[in-house]
Z-matrix of the N, CA and C atoms (Angstrom, degrees):
N
C 1 1.449
C 2 1.517 1 111.99
N 3 1.298 2 116.31 1 168.10
C 4 1.450 3 121.19 2 -176.07
C 5 1.527 4 112.22 3 -59.81
N 6 1.319 5 117.67 4 -36.73
C 7 1.453 6 121.32 5 178.18
C 8 1.519 7 109.14 6 -92.30
N 9 1.332 8 115.90 7 79.80
C 10 1.467 9 121.17 8 -175.21
C 11 1.531 10 112.37 9 -67.09
N 12 1.353 11 117.96 10 -21.97
C 13 1.463 12 120.21 11 177.31
C 14 1.521 13 111.29 12 -62.19
N 15 1.333 14 117.12 13 -26.96
C 16 1.456 15 120.58 14 179.43
C 17 1.522 16 111.20 15 -67.22
N 18 1.340 17 117.43 16 -22.19
C 19 1.454 18 120.85 17 -178.39
C 20 1.524 19 112.86 18 -96.72
N 21 1.312 20 117.13 19 11.12
C 22 1.459 21 120.05 20 173.60
C 23 1.527 22 108.14 21 -87.76
N 24 1.328 23 116.12 22 164.54
C 25 1.461 24 119.72 23 177.88
C 26 1.526 25 110.56 24 -56.93
N 27 1.335 26 116.76 25 -45.25
C 28 1.466 27 119.96 26 -179.39
C 29 1.536 28 111.39 27 -64.72
N 30 1.331 29 115.70 28 -41.43
C 31 1.461 30 119.94 29 179.72
C 32 1.526 31 111.86 30 -63.94
N 33 1.344 32 116.65 31 -44.02
C 34 1.458 33 119.99 32 179.04
C 35 1.529 34 111.63 33 -67.18
N 36 1.329 35 116.16 34 -39.23
C 37 1.469 36 118.99 35 178.84
C 38 1.521 37 111.30 36 -65.30
N 39 1.338 38 116.25 37 -41.77
C 40 1.473 39 120.23 38 179.21
C 41 1.535 40 109.77 39 -63.34
N 42 1.312 41 116.15 40 -45.68
C 43 1.465 42 120.03 41 178.89
C 44 1.530 43 110.23 42 -62.71
N 45 1.332 44 117.86 43 -40.77
C 46 1.461 45 121.80 44 179.63
C 47 1.532 46 110.55 45 -63.17
N 48 1.329 47 116.73 46 -40.10
C 49 1.466 48 120.22 47 178.67
C 50 1.533 49 110.45 48 -62.53
N 51 1.333 50 116.17 49 -42.36
C 52 1.468 51 120.12 50 179.01
C 53 1.526 52 110.94 51 -64.62
N 54 1.326 53 116.04 52 -44.79
C 55 1.461 54 120.77 53 179.57
C 56 1.519 55 110.76 54 -67.60
N 57 1.323 56 117.41 55 -39.94
C 58 1.478 57 121.39 56 177.89
C 59 1.527 58 110.36 57 -60.72
N 60 1.319 59 116.10 58 -38.38
C 61 1.461 60 120.23 59 178.42
C 62 1.531 61 110.83 60 -61.02
N 63 1.322 62 115.85 61 -40.00
C 64 1.475 63 120.12 62 177.79
C 65 1.518 64 110.11 63 -66.44
N 66 1.342 65 116.74 64 -46.63
C 67 1.474 66 120.01 65 177.64
C 68 1.531 67 110.74 66 -56.92
N 69 1.326 68 116.08 67 -44.93
C 70 1.471 69 120.24 68 -177.03
C 71 1.523 70 111.14 69 -67.73
N 72 1.330 71 117.43 70 -37.79
C 73 1.471 72 119.72 71 179.67
C 74 1.528 73 111.40 72 -67.12
N 75 1.322 74 116.06 73 -30.13
C 76 1.471 75 119.67 74 179.35
C 77 1.522 76 112.29 75 -83.62
N 78 1.328 77 116.07 76 -23.22
C 79 1.466 78 120.55 77 178.81
C 80 1.526 79 108.56 78 -140.37
N 81 1.330 80 118.04 79 82.05
C 82 1.463 81 121.09 80 -175.31
C 83 1.529 82 113.97 81 -65.95
N 84 1.320 83 117.31 82 -9.82
C 85 1.465 84 119.77 83 179.62
C 86 1.527 85 112.96 84 -78.94
N 87 1.332 86 117.71 85 -12.94
C 88 1.466 87 118.37 86 179.29
C 89 1.527 88 109.44 87 -88.60
N 90 1.318 89 114.82 88 154.22
C 91 1.460 90 119.89 89 179.19
C 92 1.522 91 110.53 90 -76.86
N 93 1.319 92 115.27 91 164.84
C 94 1.458 93 120.18 92 176.17
C 95 1.537 94 109.98 93 -62.01
N 96 1.329 95 115.98 94 -38.51
C 97 1.470 96 120.28 95 179.24
C 98 1.524 97 110.60 96 -63.42
N 99 1.321 98 117.61 97 -42.83
C 100 1.463 99 120.59 98 179.33
C 101 1.527 100 110.48 99 -66.57
N 102 1.317 101 117.38 100 -39.57
C 103 1.461 102 120.70 101 177.75
C 104 1.528 103 110.20 102 -62.83
N 105 1.329 104 116.86 103 -41.66
C 106 1.466 105 121.20 104 178.22
C 107 1.524 106 110.37 105 -66.44
N 108 1.308 107 116.43 106 -39.60
C 109 1.474 108 121.24 107 177.84
C 110 1.534 109 109.68 108 -59.91
N 111 1.313 110 117.09 109 -44.95
C 112 1.471 111 121.17 110 178.85
C 113 1.532 112 110.49 111 -63.41
N 114 1.317 113 116.09 112 -39.30
C 115 1.473 114 119.72 113 179.10
C 116 1.517 115 110.80 114 -63.62
N 117 1.330 116 116.95 115 -43.92
C 118 1.462 117 119.87 116 178.96
C 119 1.529 118 111.55 117 -64.93
N 120 1.321 119 117.54 118 -37.26
C 121 1.460 120 119.97 119 176.65
C 122 1.525 121 111.01 120 -60.57
N 123 1.323 122 115.91 121 -41.57
C 124 1.464 123 120.08 122 177.90
C 125 1.523 124 110.32 123 -63.47
N 126 1.331 125 116.88 124 -42.51
C 127 1.464 126 120.66 125 177.52
C 128 1.523 127 111.06 126 -61.58
N 129 1.327 128 116.79 127 -44.72
C 130 1.465 129 120.18 128 -179.33
C 131 1.521 130 110.56 129 -60.42
N 132 1.330 131 116.48 130 -37.64
C 133 1.468 132 120.57 131 178.26
C 134 1.522 133 111.38 132 -64.16
N 135 1.324 134 115.80 133 -43.75
C 136 1.465 135 119.88 134 179.22
C 137 1.527 136 111.46 135 -64.05
N 138 1.324 137 116.69 136 -41.56
C 139 1.469 138 120.22 137 178.87
C 140 1.529 139 109.98 138 -66.11
N 141 1.335 140 117.11 139 -39.88
C 142 1.471 141 120.55 140 178.27
C 143 1.529 142 110.77 141 -63.18
N 144 1.334 143 116.94 142 -38.94
C 145 1.469 144 120.18 143 176.68
C 146 1.519 145 110.90 144 -62.94
N 147 1.326 146 116.69 145 -41.08
C 148 1.463 147 120.74 146 177.79
C 149 1.535 148 109.80 147 -63.30
N 150 1.329 149 116.81 148 -41.58
C 151 1.471 150 121.01 149 177.67
C 152 1.524 151 111.28 150 -63.69
N 153 1.319 152 116.54 151 -36.72
C 154 1.466 153 120.52 152 176.81
C 155 1.530 154 110.00 153 -61.11
N 156 1.317 155 116.00 154 -43.86
C 157 1.465 156 119.79 155 176.57
C 158 1.524 157 111.43 156 -62.00
N 159 1.335 158 116.84 157 -40.33
C 160 1.467 159 120.24 158 177.76
C 161 1.522 160 110.76 159 -61.90
N 162 1.341 161 117.07 160 -44.02
C 163 1.467 162 120.32 161 179.65
C 164 1.532 163 111.06 162 -62.66
N 165 1.322 164 115.98 163 -43.13
C 166 1.477 165 119.58 164 177.91
C 167 1.522 166 111.05 165 -59.46
N 168 1.328 167 115.76 166 -47.48
C 169 1.462 168 119.97 167 -178.02
C 170 1.532 169 111.23 168 -67.35
N 171 1.328 170 117.25 169 -41.44
C 172 1.470 171 120.97 170 -178.28
C 173 1.521 172 111.60 171 -67.38
N 174 1.328 173 117.16 172 -28.44
C 175 1.464 174 119.75 173 -179.43
C 176 1.518 175 112.71 174 -94.56
N 177 1.336 176 116.06 175 2.98
C 178 1.463 177 119.81 176 177.63
C 179 1.516 178 113.62 177 82.26
N 180 1.327 179 116.49 178 16.81
C 181 1.468 180 120.43 179 179.56
C 182 1.523 181 111.12 180 -63.02
N 183 1.321 182 115.61 181 149.07
C 184 1.463 183 119.31 182 -176.20
C 185 1.525 184 113.22 183 -103.81
N 186 1.334 185 117.81 184 1.67
C 187 1.462 186 119.50 185 178.65
C 188 1.526 187 110.14 186 -69.90
N 189 1.302 188 115.00 187 146.38
C 190 1.469 189 119.91 188 177.86
C 191 1.533 190 109.03 189 -65.58
N 192 1.329 191 116.96 190 142.44
C 193 1.473 192 119.53 191 179.91
C 194 1.522 193 111.88 192 -68.39
N 195 1.321 194 116.13 193 148.11
C 196 1.461 195 120.98 194 174.63
C 197 1.527 196 110.04 195 -65.64
N 198 1.327 197 115.52 196 -32.66
C 199 1.461 198 122.61 197 -178.51
C 200 1.533 199 109.27 198 -103.99
N 201 1.307 200 116.59 199 65.93
C 202 1.465 201 121.22 200 -174.44
C 203 1.522 202 112.69 201 -58.52
N 204 1.312 203 117.83 202 -29.78
C 205 1.472 204 120.84 203 179.74
C 206 1.524 205 111.89 204 -64.86
N 207 1.334 206 116.52 205 -20.36
C 208 1.466 207 121.24 206 -177.69
C 209 1.526 208 112.05 207 -110.92
N 210 1.326 209 116.74 208 23.43
C 211 1.458 210 120.98 209 -175.06
C 212 1.526 211 112.92 210 -56.00
N 213 1.332 212 117.90 211 -41.01
C 214 1.470 213 119.57 212 -179.40
C 215 1.531 214 110.74 213 -69.25
N 216 1.335 215 117.67 214 -38.72
C 217 1.466 216 121.00 215 176.20
C 218 1.533 217 110.40 216 -63.69
N 219 1.316 218 116.30 217 -41.97
C 220 1.462 219 121.29 218 -179.72
C 221 1.524 220 110.11 219 -62.51
N 222 1.322 221 116.61 220 -45.75
C 223 1.463 222 120.37 221 -179.62
C 224 1.535 223 110.75 222 -62.57
N 225 1.322 224 117.40 223 -42.48
C 226 1.464 225 120.69 224 -179.88
C 227 1.527 226 111.20 225 -65.19
N 228 1.317 227 117.48 226 -44.34
C 229 1.466 228 120.65 227 179.26
C 230 1.521 229 111.93 228 -68.11
N 231 1.315 230 116.79 229 -37.49
C 232 1.469 231 120.67 230 -177.82
C 233 1.525 232 111.51 231 -61.11
N 234 1.322 233 116.39 232 -30.14
C 235 1.471 234 120.13 233 178.96
C 236 1.516 235 112.90 234 -76.66
N 237 1.326 236 117.03 235 -15.26
C 238 1.467 237 119.35 236 -174.31
C 239 1.529 238 114.30 237 -118.77
N 240 1.321 239 117.84 238 6.22
C 241 1.467 240 120.43 239 -175.39
C 242 1.526 241 110.28 240 -122.92
N 243 1.320 242 115.20 241 137.62
C 244 1.465 243 120.40 242 173.08
C 245 1.515 244 110.27 243 -68.26
N 246 1.307 245 117.19 244 133.83
C 247 1.463 246 120.63 245 178.33
C 248 1.530 247 110.55 246 -62.63
N 249 1.347 248 116.91 247 -30.21
C 250 1.466 249 120.19 248 178.20
C 251 1.531 250 110.64 249 -65.26
N 252 1.321 251 116.33 250 -35.93
C 253 1.474 252 119.99 251 178.55
C 254 1.533 253 110.46 252 -67.53
N 255 1.308 254 116.12 253 -38.51
C 256 1.460 255 119.82 254 178.35
C 257 1.532 256 109.18 255 -65.09
N 258 1.311 257 116.24 256 -45.33
C 259 1.463 258 121.06 257 179.21
C 260 1.526 259 110.86 258 -59.81
N 261 1.322 260 116.90 259 -43.27
C 262 1.463 261 121.06 260 178.53
C 263 1.526 262 110.65 261 -64.55
N 264 1.310 263 118.02 262 -36.03
C 265 1.459 264 121.25 263 177.81
C 266 1.523 265 110.43 264 -64.35
N 267 1.328 266 117.47 265 -41.45
C 268 1.463 267 120.97 266 178.08
C 269 1.529 268 109.65 267 -63.87
N 270 1.335 269 116.90 268 -41.71
C 271 1.465 270 120.27 269 176.15
C 272 1.530 271 110.74 270 -59.63
N 273 1.325 272 115.57 271 -42.75
C 274 1.462 273 120.32 272 -178.59
C 275 1.526 274 110.95 273 -67.13
N 276 1.338 275 117.01 274 -35.86
C 277 1.467 276 119.97 275 175.66
C 278 1.522 277 110.80 276 -62.22
N 279 1.312 278 116.02 277 -41.82
C 280 1.450 279 120.77 278 178.94
C 281 1.530 280 110.72 279 -62.36
N 282 1.333 281 116.09 280 -43.84
C 283 1.452 282 120.47 281 178.96
C 284 1.534 283 111.18 282 -66.29
N 285 1.329 284 116.70 283 -37.01
C 286 1.468 285 120.87 284 178.43
C 287 1.528 286 110.27 285 -63.25
N 288 1.325 287 116.25 286 -38.40
C 289 1.466 288 119.05 287 177.75
C 290 1.537 289 110.02 288 -64.12
N 291 1.321 290 116.19 289 -40.88
C 292 1.459 291 121.61 290 175.93
C 293 1.533 292 109.82 291 -60.53
N 294 1.335 293 117.12 292 -46.49
C 295 1.467 294 121.63 293 179.40
C 296 1.519 295 111.62 294 -63.78
N 297 1.315 296 116.46 295 -35.84
C 298 1.455 297 121.74 296 -177.91
C 299 1.536 298 110.82 297 -61.20
N 300 1.316 299 116.98 298 -36.64
C 301 1.462 300 121.37 299 179.38
C 302 1.518 301 112.00 300 -68.60
N 303 1.321 302 116.90 301 -24.10
C 304 1.459 303 121.00 302 -173.06
C 305 1.520 304 114.14 303 -107.95
N 306 1.308 305 117.40 304 -1.46
C 307 1.458 306 120.26 305 -175.19
C 308 1.534 307 111.08 306 -115.62
N 309 1.312 308 115.72 307 140.58
C 310 1.446 309 120.33 308 174.07
C 311 1.527 310 110.06 309 -79.93
N 312 1.322 311 115.94 310 -27.66
C 313 1.458 312 121.82 311 -175.21
C 314 1.534 313 109.99 312 -94.21
N 315 1.328 314 116.58 313 85.36
C 316 1.465 315 120.82 314 -178.00
C 317 1.523 316 111.30 315 -65.20
N 318 1.315 317 116.59 316 -31.15
C 319 1.470 318 120.82 317 179.44
C 320 1.528 319 110.78 318 -64.04
N 321 1.314 320 117.04 319 -40.40
C 322 1.459 321 121.16 320 178.41
C 323 1.526 322 111.25 321 -64.00
N 324 1.318 323 117.36 322 -40.08
C 325 1.468 324 121.38 323 178.22
C 326 1.521 325 109.78 324 -62.09
N 327 1.323 326 116.96 325 -44.59
C 328 1.474 327 120.98 326 179.89
C 329 1.530 328 110.89 327 -64.80
N 330 1.321 329 116.87 328 -45.63
C 331 1.467 330 120.23 329 179.22
C 332 1.532 331 110.91 330 -59.04
N 333 1.322 332 115.61 331 -44.26
C 334 1.465 333 120.88 332 179.87
C 335 1.529 334 111.05 333 -63.01
N 336 1.319 335 116.76 334 -42.47
C 337 1.465 336 120.96 335 178.06
C 338 1.521 337 110.76 336 -60.67
N 339 1.320 338 117.37 337 -46.36
C 340 1.459 339 120.53 338 -177.32
C 341 1.519 340 112.30 339 -66.56
N 342 1.313 341 117.01 340 -34.53
C 343 1.468 342 119.96 341 175.95
C 344 1.523 343 109.58 342 -64.82
N 345 1.342 344 116.17 343 -46.78
C 346 1.462 345 120.29 344 -179.18
C 347 1.524 346 112.48 345 -66.40
N 348 1.324 347 117.03 346 -34.40
C 349 1.467 348 120.99 347 -176.40
C 350 1.520 349 112.45 348 -86.51
N 351 1.314 350 117.59 349 -0.96
C 352 1.456 351 121.12 350 -178.93
C 353 1.512 352 114.22 351 -55.84
N 354 1.308 353 116.29 352 -29.09
C 355 1.462 354 119.94 353 -179.32
C 356 1.520 355 112.85 354 -72.94
N 357 1.313 356 117.59 355 -9.63
C 358 1.467 357 120.61 356 179.92
C 359 1.516 358 112.13 357 -57.31
N 360 1.320 359 116.59 358 -38.89
C 361 1.454 360 119.65 359 -177.38
C 362 1.524 361 113.00 360 -87.57
N 363 1.339 362 116.40 361 5.32
C 364 1.459 363 120.08 362 177.77
C 365 1.523 364 109.82 363 -72.01
N 366 1.316 365 114.99 364 154.10
C 367 1.472 366 120.49 365 179.58
C 368 1.529 367 110.72 366 -69.51
N 369 1.318 368 114.97 367 158.51
C 370 1.460 369 121.05 368 175.54
C 371 1.522 370 110.02 369 -58.32
N 372 1.318 371 115.44 370 140.18
C 373 1.470 372 118.09 371 172.22
C 374 1.523 373 107.21 372 -82.14
N 375 1.307 374 115.99 373 146.13
C 376 1.465 375 120.47 374 -175.86
C 377 1.496 376 110.75 375 -98.98
């Protein structure tokens, strides 16, 4: 997306803290860790939706993107990314959600996900 800082570890953590604060204010009985876990799950869903749009565009699908506001970004990325890399990123997001449920250290799960997903922005292999 246009605001690439949002997709950095610091950007995602900052956004998660803000979202966790909202979750916690609406349900004060949950812990800060649980609120952060819920925030990361929401982020993972949004990233997976973006990846779905990338896969559709990269494969020539004609369905409208879920993230219509980012249609030009999606089209540009779809031309430069291997569909296999996108698929692997979605798999990794799913595994990260699984890890998130089992880990006390939500920050470590996010860092690990971002390291693994770093290849998403790599150019297509020829």
